[in-house]
N, C-alpha and C positions, 0 to 999 in steps of 0.2 A: 155788494158794494166794493170790497177789495177781493183780491184773488184768494182762493181757498187756502186756509192755514195748514192743511195737511191732506194726505191721500191715504190715510190708514184705515178707512172705514171698511175695507175688505179683508180684515184679518180673520180668516175663516175659522181658525182654531180657537178663537175666543168665544165660546158659547155662553149664552145667558138666557134669561127669561124671555120667551118669545112674545113679541107684541101681538096681542089678539086683534085680528082685523074684524071690524064690524061691531065692536063693543060700543054701546052708546056713550058718548063723551060726557064727562061731568061738566056742567055749564059754568060760565064765569061767575065768580063770586067776589064780592068786595071785602076789603079788610082795612082797618084803621080809618083814616079820614077820607072824606070825599065819596060817600056812597053813590053809585051811579044812578040809582032810582030818583035822586033828588036833583040831578044836573043833566040837562039834555046832552051836553057834550060827552059826559061820562057814559050816558046811555048808548050813544053811538059807538063809543070805545068798547063797551061790553059786547055790543052786537058784532063789531068787527073781530074781536077776540074769539067769540063763539064761532064765527065763520072760519077762522084759522084752524080751530080744533076740528070742525066738521070736514075740513079739507084734508085732514090726515095727520096733523101734528099730535103727538101723544099728550102734550101738555105745554103750558106757557105761563109766564109771569110778565105782566106789563106794569111799569111804573111811569106815571106822568106827574111832573112837579112843575108848578108855575107860580112864581112870586110867593113862595113859602107854603103853598097849599099842595098836598100830595094825594094822588089817587093811586091805589094799588089794586090790581086785579089779578086773580089766578084762575086758570081753567084747565080742564083735562086732568090727567093723572100724573103724579110724580112717580108712581110705581104701578105699571099696568098689571102685574101679577097679583098684587094684594089689593088693587083698586084704591090705593091711598090717593086722595085728591091732592092736587098741587096746592101749595101754600105760598103766599107772597114772600115769606122769609127763607124758602128753600134755597140751598146752595147749588150752583152750577159750575161746571168747567166753562171758562169764558174765552179760552183760546187766545187769539191774537189781540184781544183787548189788553192782554199782558204787556204789549209793546208800549202803550202809553205810560204804564207804570215804570218800565225799564228806562224809557227815554227821560222821564222825570228824574230818576236817580242819577243818570249820566249828566244831565244838565246841572243838578245840584253839585256834583263832583267838580264840574267845570267852574261853577261859581265860586267854589272853595279853593280853586287853584290846584286841585289834586290831579287834574288832567286838562288838556286843551282840546277843543273841538277840532283844531287843526292838527293835532297829533296824528301821526300815521299809525296804521295797524301794526306795522313792523316795530314801531317804538314800544308797543305794549306786548305784542305776541311775536317775538322774533322767529322768523322762518316758518310760521304757520300758514301764511297766505302768500302765494307767488305774487310778485309786484306789490306786496303789502306796503312798501315805502311810498307808493303813489296813491294809496287809499286812505282817506281821513276818517276820523270818528264822525264828523259831520255828515259825510257821505253814507256811512252806515245808518245813521239816524234817519236820513231822508230817502233811503233806498235808491241812491244814485251811484252806488259803488260799482255796479256791473257784476258783482259776484253771483255766480250760479246759485240758484235756490235748491237746497238739498231735498226739498219735498215736492216742489211744483214744476220743476223744469224738465222732467222726463226721466230722471234716474229713480228706479224703483228699489234701490238697495235697502232702504229702511223697511219697506213693505215686505220684501222677500225674506229678510232676516227675522222680522217679527212673525211671519208665517212659520218659519222653521223653529223659532223659539220665542213664544209669546212673553216669556219672563225676562227677555234680554234687557240689560241695562246699557245705556249709551253714555259715554263720556262726551262732553261738548266738542273736544278736539276730533273725535271720530265723526261727528256730524259735519264739522267743517271739512274734514278730509274727503268726504263724499263729494262736497261741492267743488273743492279745489282739484279734484281729479278731472274736472271739465274746464274747458276754456271759459274765460269770462264772457258774459253776454255782450259787453261793450266796454270801452275805455272808461275809467273812473270819471264821473261827473258829466259824461256825454248824454245820458238819457236817464229814464226812470224805469225801474222794474222791481216788482214786489219780491223781497228776498228775506226769508226766514233766517238764512245763514247770517246775514248782517246782524241780526239781533242775538244770535248765539255768540257771535264775536263780541258784541257789546256787553253781554253778560260776563264773558271772560275778562274783558277790560275793566269792568266795574269791580270785579273781585280783586284784581291786581291793584287798582288805584285805591281801594278802600281797605284792603287787607282782611276781608272776611267773606264768607259764602254769600251768594246772591240772595238766598232766602232771608238771612239775617239782615242784610243790607236793605232790602225792600221793606221788611218789617219795621226797622228802626227809622228809616228815612221817609217812608211813604205811608205805610199802613197805619202806624201809631199816630203820627202827626195829623193825618187826615181823619182820625177818629173811627177807623174801620174796625168793626168787631166780628165780622164774618168772612174775612178775607185772609187767604194764606197762599203761600207758594208751595205747591204740592207736586213732587215728582214721583211719589210712590203710587202704586196702582189704586189704592182705596181712598175714597173721599171721606174726610172727617165730618162729623156732625150730621145734621138733618139735611139731606140733599135730594135732588131730583135724579132719578135713574135716567141714564141717557141711552137712546135707542138708535141703532143704525143698521144698515144692511151688510151682510157678509157675502162677498163675492156674488152679488146680485140676488141673494136669497131673501127670506123674510127678515124684517127688522128684529134685532135681538138686543138684549141689555148689554151695553158696553161700558157700564159704569166702572167696573174693575179693570183698569187698563193702565199699564206702566206709562208714565208721562216723561221719562227722562229723554225721550226722543224730541220732546217739545221744549223743555228747559226754559231758558229766558225768552224764547220766541212765543210761548203759549201755555205755561203750566199753572197759571193762577186760578184759584177757585174762589168764588165770591157769590153774593146775592144782589138783588136789584137795588136795595137801599144803599148798600156799601158802594156799588158802582156809581150811583148817582152822587153819593157823598164825596167820593174821590174826585170826580170830574168837577164838582162844584168847588172844592178846595183848590183844585189845580187852576181852573179858569178864572177864579176870583182872586188869584194871586197869593194864596196862603201856603203854597208849596215851592214856588219859584219866585224870585224877585222879578220886577218888570222887564228888565232887558233879557232875561233868560226865557220868560214866557213869550216875549216877542220873537225870540229865536225859534222856539217850538212852533209858533204859529206862522212862520215864514214858509210858505208852501211852494212846491214845484208841481207843474202839471203831471198828472198820472199818464203813463204810457199805455200801450196795448189797446188803443181805440176807446179809452174811457171818455164818456161824454164831457162836454165843456163844463167847467166849474168844479170838477173833481180834482182836488189837489192833495198833496201829502207833505206834511211838515216833519217835525221830529217826533214820530210816534203818534201823530194825530192827523186826521184827514178832514177836508172840507167836503160836504155832501149837499148838493143843491136839492132843496125840497120845494114843493109848490108854493109855500109861504115865505121862502127865503133860505138863506144858507145855514146849514147846520154844521157843527163840529163834533167829531167823535171818532169811533173806530168800530169795527165789527170783529167777530171771532167765529171760526168754524173749526171744530175738533170732533173726532168720532163721538156721535151721540148728542152733540150740543151745538146750538147756534146762539150767538149773542149779537145784538145791535144796540149801539149807544149813540144818541143824538143830543146835542146841546146847542142852545143859542150861545153866541160868543161870550156873553156874561154869565151863562149858566142859570139865568133866571127861568128859562124854559128847558126842561130835561125830559128825555124819554129813554127808558131802558126796556128792551124786549128780549126775554130769554126763552128759548125753546129747547125742550129735551128730546129733540130729534135731529139727526145729522143730515147733511146735504145728500148723501147717497140714499138714505132711507126715504127722504121726503121728495127728492127729485124736483120735477116741475109742478107737482100737485099742489104745493102750498105757496109757491113763489108769488103768485098774484095776490092771494089773501094776505100774505105777510107784508107785501109792499103797501097794500091798502091800510093795513093795521098801523104801519109806521107813519103813513101820511095822516091818518086820522088822529093818531096820538100826538104828533108833533104840530100839526096845523090846526087841529080842532074841527 
């Protein structure tokens, strides 16, 4: 859907439990309300999920919510070494889905007058970004700043340093410095280009405007008001609580367990850990106006066309994207981080919601699961 959130799946020195090829996958099983055996639409969903697992995904969780009725399915393995089956409540790294949370906090700060969307980067982070006086907070939110992406635009500094020292911790300013060593992709406001760097800068700005660390800020401003019980901002290597192990390839080799992986390189661009129910709960609170007042939500939903040859209908607002589906337009975000993939789709009023979480990364799964994953999303969202 969006450009990849990172290129760290080839960290060869991070060895883990090897994903066993050819192990029969655990079939999809239902939990909570909406057992698929009683509903034809849910039966089709179960069949589509089983096809995803058969195509090579280690495991997956799917949540579909429509007008207050929720179907939760889990299939495959949360841990391929112990053969622990996936459970609907398991936690995942959700990568760039983090951006919607961060954008929500920034818009709240703007609504309180603690910052302005028309403030320049230079106003908040003096000297950190060349030409920062010409780049606004709004452009960072909508990815129209032109700032080079420290992960996706061809610089392998993060990858090389992680290969040399897998335990390396990154300061946000170091990530920005990687980007600003390169010329901008275009003049501020001229085009659209996916940039993780912009959301690292937004994290720094949020901390300065609110006077506390981004993790505390997100907890108090977003997680707690939205009623999220399984969501946290985690930059340490280990995931707390019951979680799905994430599998990805290392330098083209066999998929391995990358669950224990430092996340300071992702920070406010992608370090949130959550589960399917909490992700749906967050987007429901957001899109139904419980986290942002109407004018700020309208600002979030004001989109610009995506660049890079994206098909018609794909747009990007403030940390949220429009995604054309066969049955109409969806709103949401995706995430890709080593070992994990996340996709979130909502109707504009969040009365229809889909969350698909997979504990396999893009490098490991390649094109083997792409078709089955797209069919699963279409089945889940359109019925």
